[in-house]
Each structure stands twice: as C-alpha cells, then as structure tokens.
LOLOMAR-990965 format. One record per residue: residue in one letter; x, y, z of N, C-alpha, C in turn; residue number from 1. Coordinates in steps of 0.001 Angstrom, whole numbers, plus 500000, padded with zeros to 6 digits. Example, Ala and Ser with C-alpha at 12.3 -4.5 7.8 and 13.67 -1.06 7.14 Angstrom:
// residues 2
  r     nxx     nyy     nzz    caxx    cayy    cazz     cxx     cyy     czz    k
  A  513190  494310  507800  512300  495500  507800  513200  496700  507800    1
  S  512850  497750  507080  513670  498940  507140  512900  500030  507870    2
***
This chain:
// residues 220
  r     nxx     nyy     nzz    caxx    cayy    cazz     cxx     cyy     czz    k
  M  717738  168380  750906  716951  167613  751967  715816  166815  751231    1
  S  715123  167439  750208  714227  166426  749837  714623  165186  749121    2
  V  716079  165027  748534  716433  163523  748298  716709  162782  749376    3
  V  716907  163325  750690  717091  162492  751844  715812  162073  752164    4
  K  714683  162856  752254  713595  162417  752601  713145  161711  751694    5
  K  712852  161329  750313  712583  160620  749420  713100  159270  749542    6
  S  714326  159276  750180  714968  158098  750494  714678  157442  751475    7
  A  714485  158221  752518  713896  157831  753642  712421  157030  753778    8
  V  711895  157871  752743  710370  157361  752595  710367  155923  751791    9
  R  711344  155811  750765  711659  154481  750169  712081  153658  750893   10
  I  712705  153697  751873  713405  152767  752904  712214  152173  753759   11
  A  711502  153161  754188  710361  152648  755319  709230  152019  754360   12
  S  709032  152260  752934  708283  151608  752175  708716  150299  752129   13
  V  709941  149858  751785  710465  148785  751576  710569  147779  752633   14
  A  710673  148363  753950  710492  147847  755293  709425  147240  755516   15
  A  708303  148163  755176  706922  147832  755751  706554  146765  754544   16
  A  707011  146423  753309  706546  145558  752155  707264  144177  752753   17
  A  708388  144350  753276  709235  143201  753854  708325  142638  755042   18
  A  707825  143471  755836  706997  142853  757277  705726  142228  756702   19
  A  705225  143190  755656  704028  142325  755276  704192  140946  754739   20
  A  705273  140835  754114  705288  139932  753204  705833  138696  754060   21
  V  706486  139067  755254  706566  137784  756495  705156  137751  757143   22
  G  704570  138529  757516  703327  138165  757998  702600  137247  756972   23
  L  702309  137322  755806  701655  136483  754608  702385  135164  754934   24
  F  703542  134881  754696  704194  133929  754931  703698  132948  756442   25
  S  703815  133578  757478  703779  133289  758637  702027  132779  758588   26
  T  701355  133345  758244  699778  133021  758362  699649  131603  757266   27
  G  700364  131572  756073  700223  130565  755218  700649  129613  755780   28
  A  701843  129531  756783  702481  128296  757172  701535  127710  758140   29
  A  700856  128605  759116  699890  128276  760003  698782  127677  759513   30
  N  698349  127903  758401  696848  127148  757820  697389  126095  756679   31
  A  698937  125809  756498  698980  124697  755894  698480  123617  756062   32
  D  698251  122951  754604  697853  121237  755092  699061  120754  755367   33
  T  698826  119481  756108  700077  118523  756819  699886  117343  756150   34
  F  700565  116611  755598  700469  115392  754995  701148  114505  756192   35
  V  700350  113484  756558  700599  112568  757403  700762  111208  756616   36
  P  701965  110433  756406  702103  109343  756060  701613  108192  757208   37
  L  700812  107309  757148  700634  106217  758139  700861  104960  757677   38
  P  701464  104149  758430  701805  102632  758719  700844  101723  758129   39
  G  699719  102138  758331  698511  100744  757847  698299  099885  758787   40
  A  698087  098761  758433  698255  097643  759457  697807  096247  758582   41
  E  698268  094900  759458  698129  093845  758746  697886  093032  759703   42
  L  696774  092014  759033  696257  090820  760511  696055  089721  759950   43
  H  696443  088643  760425  696276  087212  759998  695291  086841  760939   44
  H  694330  086218  760748  692976  085899  761745  692741  084330  761194   45
  T  692348  083666  762064  692074  082287  761727  690672  082014  762281   46
  L  689777  081640  761347  688453  081238  761691  687906  080067  762834   47
  P  687009  080007  763276  686692  078877  763991  686833  077560  763435   48
  N  686709  077461  762138  686621  076113  761414  688078  076287  760699   49
  G  689251  076807  761252  690473  076726  760747  690871  077736  759674   50
  L  690051  078097  758959  690254  079241  757580  691097  080245  758114   51
  G  691973  080493  757215  692963  081387  757476  692662  082681  756659   52
  V  692703  083442  757181  692372  085027  756441  693461  086061  756573   53
  T  693877  086894  755861  694532  087945  756080  694108  089286  755558   54
  A  693764  090352  756311  693507  091302  756056  694431  092655  756154   55
  R  694677  093760  755412  695109  094579  755654  694937  095960  755210   56
  I  695506  097057  755660  695249  098419  755297  696393  098933  755029   57
  A  696526  099390  753367  697977  099807  752629  697819  100825  752188   58
  H  698955  101565  752065  699229  102896  751257  698237  103845  752240   59
  E  698479  104090  753566  697772  104814  754235  698253  106200  754265   60
  S  697466  107163  754069  697751  108340  754489  696724  109620  754697   61
  A  696876  110991  755150  695930  111823  755498  696074  113021  755528   62
  L  695528  113881  754859  696117  115367  754517  695124  116100  755453   63
  I  695775  116850  756185  695145  117517  757333  695185  118962  757240   64
  N  694022  119854  757126  693532  121130  757266  693049  121368  758475   65
  P  693902  122061  759596  693574  121942  760777  692360  122957  761286   66
  S  692170  123846  760420  690875  124764  760516  690358  125399  759077   67
  M  689650  124486  758576  688979  124816  757467  687739  125990  757686   68
  G  687361  125921  758729  686222  126804  758794  686811  128081  759520   69
  S  688222  128147  759540  688927  129401  760086  688885  129678  761606   70
  T  688309  128708  762346  688135  128606  763790  688403  127316  764217   71
  P  688818  127219  765510  689310  125977  765957  688378  124889  765930   72
  L  687217  125345  765686  685960  124459  765649  685702  123540  764454   73
  H  686956  123728  763603  686219  123269  762391  687847  122529  762163   74
  R  687784  121231  761440  689026  120311  761196  688336  119937  759555   75
  N  689468  119663  758905  689062  118960  757686  690020  117848  757258   76
  A  690225  116812  756764  691049  115599  756337  690385  115080  755108   77
  W  691607  114953  754280  691638  113937  753212  691942  112448  753266   78
  V  691730  111581  753127  692101  110278  753820  691969  109225  752661   79
  S  693071  108389  752465  693310  107566  751452  693925  106461  752018   80
  A  693736  105010  751576  694250  103786  751633  693575  102822  750546   81
  S  694043  101803  751009  693740  100512  750328  693248  099049  751511   82
  A  692028  098516  751306  691830  097552  752370  691919  096392  751517   83
  Q  692736  095554  751728  693177  094257  750991  692807  092799  751826   84
  V  692259  091807  751392  691858  090705  752073  692232  089400  751079   85
  E  692781  088465  751540  693165  087254  751262  692400  086143  752170   86
  V  691880  085373  751497  691100  084225  751968  691664  082905  751667   87
  H  692547  082379  752503  693351  081029  752305  692646  079788  752174   88
  G  691601  079754  751553  690760  078453  751473  689651  078528  750943   89
  K  688740  077663  751178  687346  077493  750368  686352  078429  751045   90
  H  685571  079637  750595  684416  080358  751127  683546  080695  750497   91
  N  682509  080931  751006  681212  081210  750017  681039  082955  750129   92
  G  681945  083370  749978  681853  084901  749796  682206  085854  751085   93
  T  683335  087123  750996  683538  087661  751710  683384  089115  751797   94
  K  682989  089821  752956  682582  090949  752595  683426  092037  753054   95
  I  683852  093453  752643  685051  094105  752832  684097  095694  753427   96
  T  684108  096105  754541  683645  097459  754885  684394  098174  755490   97
  P  685016  099018  754636  685859  100053  755301  685391  101250  755966   98
  G  685652  101988  756939  685415  102925  757891  686298  103699  758531   99
  Y  685809  104713  759313  686606  105374  760411  686081  105509  761494  100
  V  686790  105348  762512  686375  106065  764045  686859  107808  764154  101
  V  685898  108321  764657  686507  109891  764542  686110  110070  766429  102
  G  687230  110871  766981  686725  111254  768291  687243  112585  768770  103
  C  686529  113274  769629  686684  114564  770000  687119  114730  771591  104
  Q  688450  114698  771762  688950  114635  773086  688609  113223  773630  105
  V  688753  111996  773064  688601  110651  773518  689534  109759  772980  106
  D  689920  109165  773856  690935  108118  773343  690509  106850  772649  107
  I  690841  107205  771427  690303  105898  770219  691557  104797  769818  108
  S  692765  105003  770840  693897  104340  770813  693594  102711  770835  109
  G  692739  102182  771482  692370  100935  771681  691382  100395  770630  110
  G  690881  101581  769486  690023  100746  768515  688442  101294  768849  111
  G  688296  102212  770013  687139  102452  770330  686920  103976  771222  112
  A  685864  104269  771491  685898  105450  772466  685545  105327  773504  113
  N  686075  105802  774591  685575  105804  776062  685005  106943  776542  114
  G  684850  106940  777901  684364  108306  778721  682909  108583  778194  115
  G  682033  107769  777940  680515  107916  777493  680159  108496  776344  116
  A  681260  108144  775317  681099  108605  773891  679886  108003  773248  117
  D  679575  108717  772491  678365  108155  771204  678586  106683  770702  118
  A  679959  106602  770868  680283  105211  769915  681455  104430  770250  119
  S  681421  102974  770549  682230  102752  771479  682532  101441  770802  120
  T  683757  100620  770880  684046  099295  770338  684005  098302  771475  121
  N  683577  097067  771335  683694  095771  772193  684400  094637  771499  122
  G  685432  094700  771549  686278  093511  770719  686032  094155  769318  123
  D  685179  093161  768318  685262  093582  766842  683480  094312  766664  124
  T  683118  094495  767547  681868  095342  767555  682053  096658  767658  125
  V  681072  097347  766726  681230  098786  766873  679524  098941  767249  126
  T  679568  099787  768346  678282  100363  768469  678116  101770  768808  127
  G  676990  102332  769009  676583  103706  768832  676175  104179  767639  128
  K  676535  105581  767286  676061  106479  766109  676674  105798  765067  129
  L  676409  105669  763977  676922  105260  762511  676619  105788  761568  130
  S  677282  106462  760511  677082  107266  759494  677683  106655  758370  131
  T  677028  107205  757084  677812  106842  755687  678469  108037  755460  132
  G  678602  109400  756046  679348  110345  755181  680405  111003  756616  133
  G  681183  111386  755794  682225  112228  756574  682069  113524  757095  134
  N  680840  114211  757184  680336  115205  757678  679851  115578  759326  135
  L  681038  115403  759968  680385  115066  761449  680446  116390  762361  136
  T  679691  116020  763395  679399  117411  764357  679533  116454  765813  137
  L  680745  116874  766418  680975  116203  767892  681614  117465  769027  138
  G  681223  116834  770036  681548  117661  771161  682653  117232  772105  139
  P  682912  117275  773076  683794  116680  773978  683348  115414  774390  140
  G  684409  114233  774503  684236  113367  774908  682955  112229  774276  141
  Q  682932  112721  772659  681913  112035  771725  682836  111746  770681  142
  A  682438  110358  770042  682818  109751  769201  681886  108802  768254  143
  T  682215  109172  766794  681006  108333  766112  682196  107336  765173  144
  S  681289  106807  764317  682012  105606  763280  681343  106257  761991  145
  F  681772  106180  760815  681131  106129  759502  681924  105161  758656  146
  L  681125  104855  757733  681538  103884  756394  681714  104783  755224  147
  L  682736  104325  754558  683151  104915  753524  681992  104892  752200  148
  L  681656  103372  751822  680875  102980  751162  679178  103209  750998  149
  D  678915  103304  750131  677245  103740  750285  676688  103236  748421  150
  I  676541  101900  748164  676487  101659  747103  675090  101308  747226  151
  E  674242  102074  746094  672796  101574  745876  672359  100166  745319  152
  K  671621  099425  745605  671356  098503  745322  670092  097925  745542  153
  P  669275  097395  744490  667615  096931  744658  667866  095757  745997  154
  D  666376  095918  746963  666494  095043  747829  665574  093805  747171  155
  V  665045  092907  747711  664416  091623  747251  663111  091962  746976  156
  Y  662810  093178  746989  661295  093565  746333  661579  094642  745304  157
  G  662786  094752  744993  662958  095559  743897  663045  097097  744231  158
  N  663095  097469  745411  663090  098856  745861  664757  099398  746100  159
  E  664615  100669  746031  665901  101126  746144  666557  100622  747362  160
  G  667504  100250  747636  668755  099639  748458  669996  100353  748838  161
  H  670619  100036  749802  671968  100551  749819  672780  099408  750680  162
  T  674114  098919  750172  675022  098150  750680  676131  099080  751029  163
  F  677068  098660  751965  678260  099442  752429  679366  098568  752501  164
  A  679203  097429  751599  680414  096684  751768  680721  096488  750142  165
  T  681783  095668  749926  682117  094985  748674  682317  093941  748792  166
  K  681739  092767  748131  681941  091616  748162  682838  090557  746998  167
  F  683407  089767  747671  684545  088770  746504  684125  087552  746728  168
  T  684112  086400  745739  683784  084951  746147  685340  084377  745968  169
  G  686078  084941  745016  687580  084195  745030  688609  084474  745994  170
  P  689949  084130  745999  691026  084144  746689  691327  085740  747198  171
  S  690449  086626  746829  691365  088211  747302  690545  088845  746840  172
  G  690269  090044  747676  689163  091445  747226  689975  092504  747730  173
  S  689447  093679  747149  690010  094960  748031  689152  096141  747758  174
  V  689503  097012  748456  688848  098662  748293  689635  099506  748265  175
  T  689909  100574  747392  690805  101525  747527  690011  102676  747551  176
  W  690504  103760  748451  689760  105194  748359  690853  106163  748441  177
  S  690707  107394  747838  691743  108500  747585  690528  109819  747798  178
  D  691541  110553  749046  690781  111869  749231  689345  111869  749519  179
  S  689274  110740  750402  687822  110848  750902  687896  111600  752105  180
  T  686774  112613  752212  686491  113628  753516  686102  113385  754862  181
  I  686931  114011  755482  686579  113796  757035  686283  115397  757484  182
  A  685104  116083  757454  684941  117060  758012  684308  117346  759385  183
  L  684937  117695  760513  684311  117659  761827  684336  119133  762279  184
  N  683073  119291  762927  682726  120728  763391  682188  120454  764614  185
  G  682556  121411  765554  682020  121739  766915  683131  121126  768036  186
  C  684196  120747  767574  685160  119830  768759  686115  121160  768726  187
  G  686080  121685  770109  687032  122735  770584  688455  121966  771275  188
  G  688312  120936  771257  689724  120294  771876  690258  119499  770767  189
  Y  691009  118470  771301  691957  117754  770605  691128  116524  769753  190
  A  691368  116393  768460  690534  115411  767658  691505  114325  767230  191
  Q  690904  113210  766983  691582  112082  766490  690642  111262  765348  192
  A  691503  110509  764481  690466  109676  763678  691409  108398  763496  193
  R  690847  107320  763237  691545  106001  762929  690793  105004  762069  194
  S  691276  104593  761210  690466  103640  759870  690360  102366  760648  195
  F  689469  101815  760099  689182  100141  760156  688598  099527  759215  196
  V  688791  098177  758880  688305  097543  758154  687342  096272  758536  197
  R  686108  096438  758142  685411  095163  758667  685335  093974  757945  198
  V  685739  092612  757919  685626  091644  757322  684575  090535  757616  199
  E  683679  090085  756625  683052  089149  757070  682895  088100  756047  200
  V  683300  086985  756316  683454  085635  755876  682256  084638  756026  201
  A  681836  084378  755062  680931  083200  755180  681276  081942  754800  202
  T  681275  080805  755303  681468  079673  754917  680558  078368  755196  203
  D  680677  077127  754635  679479  076299  755470  679399  076037  756632  204
  N  680428  076653  757440  680026  076444  759133  679480  077766  759547  205
  G  679180  078610  758738  678605  079891  759385  679104  081093  758689  206
  T  679011  082143  759450  679637  083642  758990  680663  084120  760498  207
  S  681467  084305  759892  682334  085079  761081  683009  086539  760611  208
  E  683166  087247  761529  683437  088678  761466  684604  089089  762024  209
  F  685346  089937  761940  686502  090515  762242  687071  091850  762042  210
  R  687782  092495  762561  688139  093814  762181  689781  094562  762426  211
  V  690451  094890  761519  691533  095392  761412  691764  096801  761505  212
  W  692437  097233  762462  692368  098919  762662  693601  099293  762328  213
  G  693553  100717  762079  694983  101443  761531  695280  102105  762535  214
  Q  696454  103252  762351  697007  103863  763453  695960  105082  763739  215
  P  695723  105378  764930  695241  106648  765223  696111  107891  764485  216
  F  695148  108984  764389  696187  110034  763869  695396  111496  764237  217
  S  695973  112461  764459  695578  114012  764818  694991  114656  763831  218
  L  693668  115142  764071  693057  115925  763084  693138  117498  763506  219
  G  693992  117934  764724  694683  119010  764861  693713  119356  766369  220
***
C-alpha cells in the first residue's frame, strides 16, 4: 500500500509541475514583445519653384510591449527607421526633422488627431503639444507629437541652444534611429502611434516645408 501511495504522490506532483509550467508559458506568451514590421512611406514632392524632392521612411519597425508597467495603463514600444531625403536640383540647405504622433483612443490615420485632442494636424502643420521625449502621459481623446532629435548647439549669442533637425546641403541626407523609446502612460483604451518626417527646403525663392507620414500602428 505504501508503494501505491508513493506512486500516487509522485504522479500528482508531476501533474502539478506540468500545470505550473503551462501557467508560466501562458503568462510569458501574454506578456511577450510583439515585433511589427512597417511598410514605411515614400513621397515625391514638387516645390512651388518646380524643384523636385523625394522623401521616404525606410526600414521601419516597432517592438511592442503591451504592459511595461504590468497594468493596462502602461505601454512601451521601441521604434526604428530611417528618414531619407533627396533634392533633385539646387537648394540652399534642407532640414530633416523626424518624429512620432501618439494618440489614446484617437484616430490618427489621417496624420493627425481629432476629437478635441491636444495635438492635431492641418495639412503639413502639426499644432498642439510637442515634446522632444518619448515618455508620454495621455488620457482618452488626447494625442501629442514628439521629435526624435535634440541636438545641443550654441545660439547666436554663444548660449546653449537646441536643434531638432539635421541639415544637409548636397543632393541627399538621412537620419537613422534604432530602438528609440515610446513610453505611454495613463491610456486605458486603445493607443496608436505614427511616424512622420518633416522636410524643410531653402531655395533662392524662399523656404518650403512638407511632411511624409508612416503607417499607424497599435501600441496595444
């Protein structure tokens, strides 16, 4: 009888261990990071003076962690891409400014935020809250934009200044980022993000600006 009891205990222990292992695997699967390949974008733009410019977002992806803070109010993503601009003719300098729009329960598929959000787009212009860091706090119906670059540069008086763009004077220029963080707090519903690249071209006729948008993706 004692042998039978020991066998029964052993079987029960194995079954309990197996159940615990399944539970661990399930938890890991639920909290696993999700890699999202993104198609990027390409835009061929003609300035008012006839100068052609090609801007693209290439090699774009996002790695999503749906609950970095172990609650539905916290999401984290690591984003990577390359902004590439080609100017097909003479110009006096072109600036590339990459960034992202992030929205909480807001439709950003048109490149902006609607429904009384804190940031919105009107054509190629972003208005509303704008930051230079990806640590964001948003509630339902809110959106904001942030810029990826923050380069220290002395101003005209020699004091500390900042620029949020890179500039080139040749036929092409680019900016590449890898595993830049988007940390979103406070959003209890669905959340989305979308990359953008602002291009500003200076010519003898003045300065023109336009924007190319990436595809929106879910933050969970």
